[in-house]
Steps between C-alpha positions, in 0.01 A plus 500: 500500500815339639602376154452853361709647780776250432478560125421140408199326351259350754553150356875536557439601859260210556747251352781642715288479813397142425862400430612641839205359697322831562126438517204730541251296697169596647485532875408193703181637650179322594166627372400576860810715555447678171134564587604653835752730336248616239233557765748708702577708189135544408420632847748780445419561132155358417478661155836373372518242223713200416804699385524675835459169684778337297721804567423476871598131503819567302594780739483240775731264310232272357472395136157367401314422182241756396216248484 
């Protein structure tokens, strides 16, 4: 989406980011901490799925793998 906004191809953006040391890393989070956050979310929204959980984590500044 960022590449589209900037009007460049995504590969160009990735190459530029790599060249300038900009990395997109996953958050340094233990499984226990992740479990606690997910349990907290599920208490509030028990019927929500994985997409909502990932959105909840991202809203709190965390980047995690889907699986």
